[in-house]
C-alpha positions in Angstrom: -76.3 -49.9 75.5 -74.9 -53.1 76.9 -72.8 -55.1 74.4 -74.9 -55.7 71.3 -78.2 -55.2 73.2 -80.4 -52.2 72.1 -82.4 -50.6 74.8 -86.1 -50.1 73.9 -85.8 -46.3 74.5 -83.0 -46.1 71.9 -84.5 -48.5 69.4 -85.9 -47.6 66.0 -89.2 -49.1 67.1 -89.7 -46.6 69.9 -88.0 -43.6 68.3 -90.2 -44.0 65.2 -93.2 -43.7 67.5 -91.8 -40.8 69.4 -91.0 -38.8 66.2 -94.6 -39.3 65.0 -96.0 -38.2 68.3 -94.0 -35.0 68.2 -95.0 -34.5 64.6 -98.7 -34.7 65.3 -98.8 -33.2 68.8 -96.0 -30.6 68.6 -94.3 -29.4 71.7 -97.5 -28.9 73.7 -97.6 -29.6 77.4 -98.6 -33.3 77.6 -99.4 -33.3 81.3 -103.1 -33.1 80.5 -102.9 -35.8 77.7 -103.6 -39.5 78.1 -102.0 -42.5 76.4 -102.8 -46.2 76.6 -100.5 -49.2 75.7 -102.7 -52.2 74.8 -101.3 -55.7 75.6 -98.3 -54.0 77.1 -96.4 -57.1 78.2 -93.7 -55.9 80.6 -94.7 -52.2 80.1 -91.8 -50.9 78.0 -93.7 -48.6 75.7 -95.9 -47.5 78.7 -92.8 -46.3 80.5 -91.6 -44.3 77.5 -95.0 -42.7 77.0 -95.0 -41.7 80.7 -91.5 -40.3 80.3 -92.8 -38.1 77.5 -95.3 -36.6 79.9 -98.5 -38.5 79.1 -100.8 -39.8 81.8 -100.3 -43.4 80.7 -102.2 -46.7 81.3 -100.8 -50.1 80.3 -103.4 -52.9 79.9 -102.2 -56.5 80.2 -104.2 -59.7 80.7 -101.5 -62.1 82.0 -100.6 -62.2 85.7 -96.9 -62.9 85.0 -96.6 -59.8 82.7 -98.6 -57.5 85.0 -96.3 -58.5 87.9 -93.4 -57.3 85.9 -95.2 -54.1 85.0 -95.9 -53.3 88.6 -92.2 -54.0 89.5 -91.2 -51.5 86.9 -93.6 -48.9 88.2 -92.4 -49.4 91.8 -88.8 -48.8 90.8 -89.2 -45.9 88.4 -91.4 -43.8 90.6 -93.4 -42.3 87.7 -96.6 -40.9 89.2 -98.2 -40.7 85.7 -97.6 -44.5 84.9 -100.5 -46.9 85.7 -101.2 -50.5 84.8 -104.4 -52.6 84.8 -104.8 -56.4 84.6 -107.6 -56.8 82.1 -108.7 -57.9 78.6 -108.0 -55.2 76.1 -111.5 -55.6 74.8 -112.6 -53.8 78.0 -110.8 -50.6 76.9 -114.0 -48.5 76.9 -114.2 -49.0 80.7 -111.1 -46.7 81.0 -112.3 -43.7 79.0 -110.7 -41.9 76.1 -107.1 -41.4 75.2 -105.2 -39.0 73.0 -102.6 -41.7 72.0 -103.2 -45.4 71.6 -100.5 -47.9 71.0 -101.5 -51.3 69.8 -98.1 -53.0 69.1 -98.2 -56.7 68.3 -101.7 -57.3 69.5 -104.3 -57.0 66.7 -103.2 -60.2 64.9 -103.9 -62.2 68.1 -107.6 -61.4 68.0 -110.4 -63.2 66.3 -112.5 -60.0 65.9 -109.9 -57.4 64.7 -112.4 -55.3 62.9 -114.6 -54.9 66.0 -111.5 -54.1 68.0 -110.4 -51.4 65.5 -113.8 -49.8 66.1 -113.3 -50.1 69.9 -109.9 -48.4 69.6 -111.3 -45.7 67.4 -114.1 -44.9 69.9 -111.5 -44.5 72.6 -108.9 -42.6 70.7 -109.1 -38.9 70.1 -105.9 -38.2 68.1 -103.5 -41.0 67.1 -103.4 -44.8 66.9 -100.0 -46.6 66.4 -100.8 -50.0 65.1 -97.9 -52.4 64.5 -99.3 -55.7 63.2 -99.0 -58.7 60.8 -101.3 -58.7 57.8 -102.3 -61.6 55.6 -100.6 -61.9 52.2 -102.8 -61.6 49.1 -101.3 -64.6 47.5 -99.3 -67.5 48.9 -99.7 -70.9 47.3 -98.5 -72.6 50.5 -101.6 -71.5 52.4 -103.9 -73.2 49.9 -102.3 -76.6 50.6 -103.9 -77.1 54.0 -102.4 -80.1 56.0 -99.6 -80.5 53.5 -98.3 -77.1 54.4 -99.0 -77.3 58.1 -97.4 -80.7 58.7 -94.8 -81.1 55.9 -93.8 -77.8 54.1 -93.8 -75.5 57.1 -91.7 -77.8 59.4 -89.1 -78.2 56.7 -88.9 -74.5 56.0 -88.7 -73.7 59.7 -85.6 -76.0 60.0 -83.9 -75.2 56.6 -85.3 -71.9 55.4 -85.5 -73.5 52.0 -87.3 -71.2 49.5 -88.8 -69.3 52.4 -89.1 -66.0 50.7 -91.7 -65.1 53.3 -92.0 -66.7 56.7 -94.4 -69.6 56.7 -97.1 -68.8 59.4 -99.3 -71.8 58.4 -102.2 -69.5 57.7 -105.5 -70.6 56.1 -106.6 -69.9 52.6 -108.2 -66.5 52.0 -111.7 -66.2 53.6 -114.0 -63.6 55.1 -114.5 -62.6 58.7 -116.5 -59.6 60.0 -117.1 -58.7 56.3 -113.4 -58.4 55.4 -110.9 -60.7 53.7 -108.0 -62.3 55.5 -106.6 -65.6 56.8 -107.0 -67.5 60.0 -104.0 -68.3 62.2 -103.9 -71.0 64.9 -102.8 -69.6 68.3 -103.1 -72.7 70.4 -105.0 -76.0 70.7 -108.6 -75.3 71.6 -108.4 -78.0 74.3 -105.5 -76.3 76.0 -105.9 -75.7 79.7 -106.1 -72.3 81.4 -102.8 -72.7 83.1 -101.0 -73.5 79.8 -102.6 -70.5 78.1 -101.6 -68.3 81.0 -97.9 -69.3 80.4 -98.1 -68.5 76.6 -96.9 -64.9 77.1 -96.8 -64.1 73.4 -100.1 -65.7 72.3 -103.7 -64.7 72.3 -105.6 -64.9 75.6 -109.3 -65.7 75.0 -109.4 -67.1 71.5 -107.6 -70.1 70.1 -107.3 -68.7 66.6 -106.9 -65.2 65.3 -107.8 -63.5 62.0 -105.1 -61.6 60.0 -106.7 -59.0 57.7 -105.2 -58.4 54.2 -103.3 -55.1 54.1 -105.9 -53.3 52.0 -108.7 -54.6 54.1 -106.9 -53.5 57.2 -106.5 -49.9 55.9 -110.1 -49.8 54.8 -111.3 -51.0 58.2 -109.2 -48.3 59.9 -110.9 -45.6 57.7 -114.3 -47.2 58.3 -113.6 -47.2 62.1 -113.3 -43.4 62.0 -109.7 -42.5 61.4 -109.4 -39.7 58.8 -105.9 -40.5 57.6 -103.8 -43.7 57.6 -100.1 -43.7 57.0 -97.5 -46.4 56.9 -94.3 -45.7 58.8 -91.2 -47.5 57.7 -88.4 -46.4 60.0 -89.2 -48.8 62.9 -86.7 -51.4 61.5 -82.9 -51.5 61.5 -81.9 -52.6 65.0 -84.4 -54.9 66.8 -85.9 -55.8 63.4 -84.0 -56.2 60.1 -84.8 -53.9 57.2 -86.4 -56.8 55.3 -88.9 -57.3 58.2 -92.0 -55.9 56.5 -91.7 -58.0 53.3 -90.4 -61.2 55.0 -92.9 -61.2 57.9 -95.9 -59.4 56.3 -95.8 -56.9 59.2 -95.8 -53.1 59.3 -96.6 -50.1 61.4 -99.7 -47.9 60.6 -100.2 -44.4 62.0 -103.9 -43.7 62.0 -104.9 -40.1 62.7 -108.0 -38.2 63.6 -108.3 -34.5 62.6 
């Protein structure tokens, strides 16, 4: 702990995951178990999984991020920590994993339902899915350009009547047979170099689809997970307690048994 900075290893976000891993896997020897961290950014969760004993792979598409991951690996000397520069949609190329972490990634995809099936096919035990979901009702998202160019900019500056963050989503529509809302990631005419520098945006699609919460849970069941739980104790330090309701974001624990 340095000043008011919370280390990832000590954060509620990570400890919530660690507790659920222990709950569902017990105290078994994890040296023969595999974990994957999808869209791993700088590799923080990958490191913690490796420290728990899992043979861990972090997959990241952007060169700047993967360079940071490899720097971390070189300095921590964890033989069970590995990274791959790749699109997460190529996950089947890396085999099956006991534990899959998909933290802050699904809502950056334009084919979330297809990717849930991909993750299910590659996960034998537990999926940790932290993601935004589309609200059922929000009159702002029915106003189109008025919201995008007038209401949203005003709320971003003043927070006036912003009971939930204004993400400038589309009205409710269907994609892959499920209901949700579209989100604009970047201008479709953006160059490759610019997209490469957008470290917190999608990589291969200029807009993404946010499933409604009930559609998301149904898609998880349909993908092959027997039980789907919602975990609430990931907030409190790096994220405020109001995070779920204010940002339409939560953490699901999807289990196979």
